[in-house]
C-alpha positions as CSV (number, residue, x, y, z in Angstrom):
1,X,-43.5,36.6,-6.4
2,X,-43.9,39.3,-3.7
3,X,-47.3,38.3,-2.3
4,X,-50.2,35.9,-2.6
5,X,-53.5,36.6,-0.9
6,X,-56.5,34.2,-0.7
7,X,-59.8,35.6,-1.9
8,X,-62.5,33.5,-0.2
9,X,-65.5,34.8,-2.1
10,X,-63.9,34.1,-5.5
11,X,-62.0,31.0,-4.2
12,X,-58.9,32.2,-5.9
13,X,-55.5,33.5,-5.1
14,X,-54.5,37.1,-5.9
15,X,-50.8,37.0,-6.7
16,X,-48.5,40.0,-6.9
17,X,-45.2,39.8,-8.7
18,X,-42.1,41.9,-7.8
19,X,-42.8,44.1,-10.8
20,X,-46.1,45.1,-9.2
21,X,-48.3,43.2,-11.7
22,X,-51.4,41.3,-10.3
23,X,-52.6,37.8,-11.4
24,X,-55.5,35.7,-10.3
25,X,-55.3,31.9,-10.0
26,X,-57.6,29.1,-8.8
27,X,-54.6,27.1,-7.4
28,X,-51.3,28.3,-6.1
29,X,-48.4,25.9,-6.3
30,X,-45.2,26.9,-4.5
31,X,-41.9,25.6,-5.8
32,X,-39.6,27.9,-3.9
33,X,-37.1,25.2,-2.8
34,X,-35.8,24.4,0.7
35,X,-32.4,26.2,0.1
36,X,-33.2,29.3,-2.0
37,X,-33.2,32.2,0.5
38,X,-29.6,33.2,1.0
39,X,-28.5,34.9,4.2
40,X,-25.8,37.4,4.8
41,X,-24.0,37.4,8.1
42,X,-25.0,39.9,10.7
43,X,-21.7,41.7,10.8
44,X,-21.3,45.4,11.0
45,X,-20.0,47.2,7.9
46,X,-20.8,44.7,5.2
47,X,-22.0,47.5,2.9
48,X,-18.8,49.5,3.4
49,X,-16.4,47.1,1.6
50,X,-15.0,48.8,-1.5
51,X,-13.7,45.7,-3.2
52,X,-15.6,43.0,-5.0
53,X,-18.0,40.9,-2.8
54,X,-20.9,38.5,-3.2
55,X,-22.9,35.7,-1.6
56,X,-22.2,32.4,-3.2
57,X,-25.9,32.2,-4.1
58,X,-25.7,35.5,-5.9
59,X,-22.6,34.8,-7.9
60,X,-21.7,37.4,-10.7
61,X,-22.8,36.4,-14.2
62,X,-19.4,37.4,-15.6
63,X,-16.3,35.4,-14.9
64,X,-14.4,36.2,-11.7
65,X,-10.6,36.0,-11.7
66,X,-8.8,35.2,-8.4
67,X,-5.3,35.2,-9.9
68,X,-3.0,37.2,-7.7
69,X,-6.0,38.4,-5.6
70,X,-6.3,38.5,-1.8
71,X,-9.5,36.6,-1.2
72,X,-11.6,35.9,1.9
73,X,-14.2,33.2,2.2
74,X,-16.5,33.4,5.2
75,X,-18.2,30.1,5.9
76,X,-17.2,26.4,5.7
77,X,-20.6,24.7,5.0
78,X,-21.3,22.7,1.9
79,X,-21.1,25.7,-0.5
80,X,-18.1,27.1,1.3
81,X,-16.2,23.9,1.0
82,X,-16.9,23.8,-2.8
83,X,-15.9,27.4,-3.1
84,X,-12.7,27.2,-1.1
85,X,-11.3,24.2,-3.0
86,X,-11.7,26.0,-6.3
87,X,-10.6,29.5,-5.2
88,X,-7.4,28.1,-3.7
89,X,-6.2,26.9,-7.1
90,X,-5.5,30.4,-8.4
91,X,-5.8,32.9,-5.6
92,X,-2.8,34.9,-4.7
93,X,-3.8,34.4,-1.1
94,X,-6.9,32.9,0.5
95,X,-8.0,33.4,4.0
96,X,-10.8,31.1,5.3
97,X,-12.9,32.4,8.2
98,X,-14.5,29.4,9.9
99,X,-17.1,29.4,12.7
100,X,-18.2,25.7,12.6
101,X,-16.2,23.0,10.8
102,X,-18.1,20.3,9.1
103,X,-17.4,16.6,8.5
104,X,-16.5,16.3,4.8
105,X,-15.9,13.3,2.7
106,X,-14.2,12.8,-0.6
107,X,-16.4,12.8,-3.7
108,X,-13.8,11.2,-6.0
109,X,-15.0,13.0,-9.0
110,X,-13.2,12.4,-12.3
111,X,-13.6,13.1,-16.0
112,X,-16.3,11.1,-17.7
113,X,-15.6,10.3,-21.3
114,X,-18.2,9.4,-23.9
115,X,-17.9,5.7,-23.4
116,X,-18.4,6.0,-19.7
117,X,-21.3,8.4,-20.1
118,X,-23.0,5.9,-22.5
119,X,-22.6,3.2,-19.9
120,X,-24.1,5.3,-17.2
121,X,-27.1,6.3,-19.3
122,X,-27.7,2.7,-20.2
123,X,-28.0,2.0,-16.5
124,X,-30.6,4.7,-15.9
125,X,-33.6,2.4,-15.6
126,X,-32.0,0.3,-13.0
127,X,-30.6,3.4,-11.2
128,X,-34.0,5.0,-11.0
129,X,-35.6,1.7,-9.8
130,X,-33.0,1.5,-7.1
131,X,-33.7,5.1,-6.0
132,X,-37.4,4.3,-5.6
133,X,-36.6,1.5,-3.2
134,X,-34.0,3.1,-0.9
135,X,-34.6,5.0,2.3
136,X,-33.8,8.4,1.0
137,X,-34.0,7.9,-2.8
138,X,-30.2,7.6,-3.2
139,X,-28.4,4.7,-4.8
140,X,-27.1,4.1,-1.3
141,X,-29.2,3.0,1.6
142,X,-28.2,2.1,5.2
143,X,-26.3,-1.2,5.8
144,X,-28.6,-3.5,7.8
145,X,-25.7,-4.3,10.2
146,X,-25.0,-2.4,13.4
147,X,-21.6,-0.8,13.9
148,X,-20.6,-3.2,16.7
149,X,-22.1,-6.3,15.1
150,X,-18.9,-6.8,13.1
151,X,-15.3,-7.2,14.3
152,X,-13.1,-4.1,14.6
153,X,-11.2,-5.2,11.5
154,X,-14.4,-5.7,9.4
155,X,-15.6,-2.3,10.6
156,X,-12.4,-0.5,9.6
157,X,-12.3,-2.2,6.2
158,X,-15.9,-1.3,5.5
159,X,-15.3,2.3,6.4
160,X,-12.1,2.4,4.3
161,X,-14.1,1.1,1.3
162,X,-16.8,3.6,1.7
163,X,-14.3,6.5,2.1
164,X,-12.6,5.4,-1.1
165,X,-15.9,5.1,-3.1
166,X,-17.6,7.8,-5.2
167,X,-20.7,9.5,-4.0
168,X,-22.7,9.5,-0.7
169,X,-21.9,6.0,0.5
170,X,-20.0,7.1,3.5
171,X,-23.0,9.0,4.7
172,X,-26.1,7.2,3.2
173,X,-24.7,3.7,3.0
174,X,-23.1,3.4,6.4
175,X,-24.1,1.1,9.3
176,X,-27.7,1.5,10.2
177,X,-27.1,2.9,13.7
178,X,-24.5,5.7,13.1
179,X,-27.2,8.3,13.3
180,X,-29.0,6.9,16.3
181,X,-26.4,5.3,18.6
182,X,-24.0,7.6,20.3
183,X,-21.2,5.1,20.5
184,X,-21.6,4.1,16.9
185,X,-21.5,7.8,15.9
186,X,-18.5,8.4,18.0
187,X,-16.7,5.6,16.2
188,X,-17.4,6.8,12.7
189,X,-16.6,10.3,13.7
190,X,-13.2,9.1,15.1
191,X,-12.5,7.4,11.8
192,X,-13.2,10.5,9.7
193,X,-11.2,12.6,12.1
194,X,-8.2,10.3,11.6
195,X,-8.6,10.8,7.9
196,X,-8.6,14.6,8.3
197,X,-5.4,14.4,10.4
198,X,-3.8,12.2,7.7
199,X,-4.6,14.7,4.9
200,X,-3.8,18.0,6.7
201,X,0.0,18.3,7.5
202,X,-0.3,20.9,10.3
203,X,-1.8,19.1,13.4
204,X,-3.1,22.4,14.8
205,X,-4.9,23.3,11.5
206,X,-6.2,19.7,11.3
207,X,-7.6,20.0,14.8
208,X,-9.5,23.2,13.9
209,X,-11.1,21.4,10.9
210,X,-12.4,18.6,13.0
211,X,-16.0,19.3,14.4
212,X,-16.3,19.2,18.2
213,X,-20.0,20.1,18.5
214,X,-21.6,17.4,16.3
215,X,-21.0,13.9,15.1
216,X,-20.4,12.7,11.6
217,X,-23.6,12.7,9.5
218,X,-25.7,14.5,12.0
219,X,-25.5,17.6,9.8
220,X,-25.4,17.6,6.0
221,X,-22.0,16.1,4.9
222,X,-20.3,18.3,2.3
223,X,-18.6,16.1,-0.3
224,X,-15.3,17.5,-1.5
225,X,-12.4,17.1,-4.0
226,X,-9.1,17.7,-2.2
227,X,-10.6,20.2,0.2
228,X,-8.4,19.3,3.1
229,X,-5.3,19.4,1.0
230,X,-6.0,23.1,0.4
231,X,-4.8,23.9,3.9
232,X,-1.4,22.5,3.1
233,X,-0.9,25.2,0.5
234,X,1.3,28.2,1.5
235,X,-1.2,30.6,0.0
236,X,-4.1,29.5,2.3
237,X,-4.7,30.5,6.0
238,X,-7.5,29.3,8.3
239,X,-8.9,31.7,10.8
240,X,-11.1,30.3,13.6
241,X,-13.6,33.1,14.4
242,X,-14.5,31.3,17.7
243,X,-11.1,32.3,18.9
244,X,-10.8,35.6,17.1
245,X,-14.3,36.8,16.2
246,X,-15.0,39.1,13.2
247,X,-15.8,42.5,14.6
248,X,-16.7,44.2,11.4
249,X,-16.2,44.5,7.7
250,X,-14.0,47.5,6.8
251,X,-13.7,49.4,3.5
252,X,-10.5,47.5,2.8
253,X,-11.2,44.1,4.3
254,X,-12.1,42.4,7.6
255,X,-11.2,43.3,11.2
256,X,-11.2,40.5,13.8
257,X,-10.5,40.8,17.5
258,X,-6.8,40.5,17.0
259,X,-6.0,41.6,13.4
260,X,-7.0,43.5,10.4
261,X,-6.9,41.9,7.0
262,X,-6.9,43.6,3.6
263,X,-8.8,41.9,0.7
264,X,-9.6,42.4,-2.9
265,X,-12.6,40.0,-2.8
266,X,-14.8,38.8,0.0
267,X,-17.0,35.8,-0.6
268,X,-19.9,35.1,1.8
269,X,-20.6,31.4,2.0
270,X,-23.0,32.0,4.8
271,X,-25.8,29.7,3.8
272,X,-29.6,30.0,3.6
273,X,-32.7,30.7,5.6
274,X,-33.6,27.1,5.0
275,X,-36.9,25.3,4.4
276,X,-39.3,28.0,5.7
277,X,-37.2,31.0,4.8
278,X,-38.2,31.1,1.1
279,X,-41.9,31.1,2.3
280,X,-41.2,33.9,4.8
281,X,-39.9,36.2,2.1
282,X,-43.3,36.1,0.3
283,X,-46.4,37.8,1.9
284,X,-48.6,34.7,1.8
285,X,-52.0,35.3,3.5
286,X,-54.8,32.7,3.7
287,X,-58.3,32.7,5.2
288,X,-59.1,35.9,7.1
289,X,-55.7,37.4,6.1
290,X,-53.7,35.1,8.3
291,X,-50.0,35.2,7.3
292,X,-48.3,31.9,6.7
293,X,-45.3,33.2,8.6
294,X,-47.5,33.7,11.6
295,X,-49.1,30.3,11.2
296,X,-45.7,28.8,11.3
297,X,-44.3,31.0,14.1
298,X,-43.7,27.9,16.3
299,X,-42.7,25.6,13.5
300,X,-44.3,24.4,10.3
301,X,-47.6,22.5,10.5
302,X,-48.5,20.6,7.3
303,X,-50.5,17.8,5.8
304,X,-48.1,15.4,3.9
305,X,-45.8,18.4,3.5
306,X,-48.1,19.6,0.7
307,X,-51.1,21.4,2.3
308,X,-51.8,23.8,5.2
309,X,-55.0,24.5,6.9
310,X,-56.3,28.0,6.4
311,X,-54.5,28.2,3.0
312,X,-57.0,26.6,0.6
313,X,-55.8,25.6,-2.9
314,X,-52.2,26.1,-2.0
315,X,-49.9,23.1,-2.6
316,X,-46.2,23.0,-1.8
317,X,-43.6,21.2,-3.8
318,X,-40.7,20.1,-1.4
319,X,-42.3,22.1,1.4
320,X,-41.6,21.4,5.1
321,X,-42.3,17.8,6.3
322,X,-41.8,16.2,2.9
323,X,-39.3,13.4,2.3
324,X,-36.3,15.5,1.2
325,X,-33.4,13.0,0.7
326,X,-32.3,13.0,-3.0
327,X,-34.3,16.0,-4.0
328,X,-34.5,15.4,-7.8
329,X,-36.0,11.9,-7.2
330,X,-38.2,13.2,-4.3
331,X,-39.6,16.2,-6.1
332,X,-40.7,14.1,-9.0
333,X,-43.1,12.2,-6.8
334,X,-44.2,15.4,-5.1
335,X,-45.1,16.9,-8.5
336,X,-47.0,13.8,-9.7
337,X,-49.0,13.7,-6.5
338,X,-50.0,17.3,-6.7
339,X,-50.8,16.9,-10.4
340,X,-53.2,14.0,-9.6
341,X,-54.9,16.1,-6.9
342,X,-55.4,18.9,-9.4
343,X,-56.8,16.5,-12.0
344,X,-59.2,15.1,-9.4
345,X,-60.4,18.6,-8.5
346,X,-60.9,19.5,-12.2
347,X,-62.7,16.2,-13.0
348,X,-65.1,16.6,-10.0
349,X,-65.7,20.4,-10.4
350,X,-64.0,21.2,-7.1
351,X,-63.0,24.8,-6.5
352,X,-61.7,24.5,-2.9
353,X,-59.2,22.0,-1.6
354,X,-57.8,22.3,1.9
355,X,-56.2,20.2,4.6
356,X,-58.2,19.5,7.8
357,X,-57.1,20.4,11.3
358,X,-57.2,16.7,12.2
359,X,-55.1,15.8,9.1
360,X,-52.4,18.4,9.9
361,X,-52.2,17.5,13.5
362,X,-51.9,13.8,12.7
363,X,-49.2,14.3,10.0
364,X,-47.2,16.9,12.0
365,X,-47.2,14.5,15.1
366,X,-46.1,11.7,12.8
367,X,-43.2,13.8,11.4
368,X,-42.1,14.6,15.0
369,X,-42.3,10.9,16.0
370,X,-40.2,9.9,13.1
371,X,-37.4,12.2,14.4
372,X,-37.3,10.7,17.9
373,X,-33.9,9.2,18.6
374,X,-32.1,10.8,15.7
375,X,-28.9,12.5,16.8
376,X,-29.3,15.0,14.0
377,X,-32.4,16.5,15.7
378,X,-30.2,17.4,18.7
379,X,-27.8,19.4,16.6
380,X,-28.0,23.0,15.6
381,X,-28.4,23.1,11.8
382,X,-30.6,24.4,9.0
383,X,-32.3,21.0,9.1
384,X,-33.5,21.8,12.7
385,X,-34.4,25.4,12.0
386,X,-31.4,27.0,13.7
387,X,-29.8,29.9,11.8
388,X,-27.8,32.4,13.8
389,X,-27.7,34.7,10.7
390,X,-31.5,35.1,10.8
391,X,-33.3,36.9,13.6
392,X,-35.9,34.7,15.3
393,X,-34.3,31.4,13.9
394,X,-32.7,30.2,17.1
395,X,-35.4,27.9,18.2
396,X,-35.1,24.2,17.3
397,X,-38.0,22.9,15.2
398,X,-38.7,19.7,13.2
399,X,-38.8,21.0,9.6
400,X,-38.2,17.8,7.7
401,X,-39.7,14.3,7.5
402,X,-37.2,11.7,8.8
403,X,-39.0,8.6,7.8
404,X,-38.3,6.6,4.6
405,X,-39.2,7.8,1.1
406,X,-41.1,4.5,0.4
407,X,-43.2,5.0,3.6
408,X,-43.9,8.6,2.6
409,X,-45.1,7.6,-0.9
410,X,-47.2,4.8,0.6
411,X,-49.0,7.2,2.9
412,X,-49.6,9.7,0.1
413,X,-50.8,7.0,-2.3
414,X,-53.2,5.8,0.3
415,X,-54.8,9.3,0.5
416,X,-55.2,9.5,-3.3
417,X,-56.6,5.9,-3.5
418,X,-59.4,6.9,-1.1
419,X,-60.4,9.8,-3.3
420,X,-58.8,12.4,-1.1
421,X,-61.5,11.9,1.5
422,X,-59.1,13.1,4.2
423,X,-59.2,16.6,2.7
424,X,-61.9,19.3,2.9
425,X,-63.2,19.4,-0.7
426,X,-65.9,21.7,-2.1
C-alpha cells in the first residue's frame, strides 16, 4: 500500500496500492507489523559495491553459498546474531562489524522427532492457557522473588538453571526486579558477562562482546545457538567500529579508519525503523488531510494501541501502545477485539468509528506511566524509538505498552462490554 486518504463526505478510505490502482473501503485495518521496515546504514558508497549484498530482511529468494567466500556482516542485533552463527559455518572468512554488542543467551535448540512433536502438540491447550495468564504471553513469567531475597548460592543456582534451559526463561522468567532495580540488573549482567568470558577464548574479543552501555534484558535479548563460539574460529574476525569506524563502502569492500577490507558478500543486519516506521512509509492522511506521520511527530498517541483521533475507521493490529510481548499470542487478541468492534458497527449501522481526544490522552498517559521505573526506557533501542540509521529517529519516545497482557486485555474487554461508549460512533 502506498497511500490511504480519508474521505469525510463518503466516510470511506481511498487506498492507493504501489501499482497505482485505487480502492475504496469503509474500514482500514493496518497489519504492517512493528518490525517490517528495514533500514540500511547511512554509510557512503553503499550503492558502489560490486559484489553480492543484501539486507537480512531482503534476503535473495535463491540459495546463497558462502563456501570459500569473504563475507562481511554489519550489525550484531538479533538478526545479526542469527546470521553470523550460520554464515560462520561455511564462509571462507567472515568479518563481523559491530557497533553495539548485545546480551545474548543460548536457545538450546535441538532436533524434534515425531514423538517429541506429538507430545508438544498434545500440550497445546495447556500451553495456550498458560500464555493467557502470564505477564507477556510467554510460557515464562517473572519469578515473584527479588534478586537479593535469596542467598548468593540460591541466586547463582537459579541463574545457572535458567541459562541451561530452552527458550526465553533467562529473560522472561528471571527475578521480578532485574529490569527495575539497578543493583539486581548489574548482578544478572555480571552473571551473563562471566558466561561470555567462559565461552570466548580470547579475553580481548570477549570484552568487546560484552555490552557496556546497557544492562541485561533492557534491550531485546537475542537467543543464539553457539554464537559466542563463532569467535573462537580462525576464519572469523570481530571489528569494533567504535574504535575504527566504517568510513565508506567501496566497489570491492569496506574501508574503516585504519584498514581496507575486500569482500565477495556484504550482509547488512542493520535492523528496522521499528514500530512507527512501517506507518511512516505509507502516506496515511486523516481528517482535513492530516498526515499520520505529522500527528505522531512527537511520539505515537493512540487509544488502546488500536485507534487514533483524526483517523476515523482506521484500526491498527499490533500498533504502537499495544501489549507486544509474545506477538503471535498478542496479535490474536488484537484481531479478535477489532473483529468484535467491526461486528458492532455493522449490527448498529455505524459508518464512522473514531477515538476521542480524552480517550487517547488517557491511554497514552497510562502507557507512559506503565513505563516509569523500567531501566529499558532509559536505554537507546528500537523499543524507545531511537534509530541512528533513520533521520529524525534520535529522540526517545514511549512506543510500547509496558503493562501486563492480562491487564491490557481487561481494559479492552471493559470498553467492549460497555458498548464502545468511550468511542465517537456515528
